[in-house]
C-alpha positions, 0 to 999 in steps of 0.5 A: 500500500502507498497512501490509499492505493494498493500497489501491484508488482509492476508498481513496486518494480517501477518505484525501485527504479527511481533514484534516491530522494536526494538525487530527485531533489537535486534534479528538481532544484536544477530544473528550477535554477535553469531559467534563472541561470539562462537569464543571468547569462543573457544579462551578462552577454550584453555588456560583454558584447559591448566590451568586445566591440570597444576593445576591437575599436581600440585594437584597430586604432592602435594598429593604425598608430603603429603602422 
């Protein structure tokens, strides 16, 4: 019995295949964190892209002065 339901042999077999509760909790937490992590990466990408453009401009100007 599980709560108010009677389990069959197949049900017990399927339950036995489940990972331990700590692993299930970690997987659930990872699912919750995924959208936040992706959001942070997007937020970081914008200033990083701007810095890359500015650095390329500086590098180009330095090449012109050295030539």
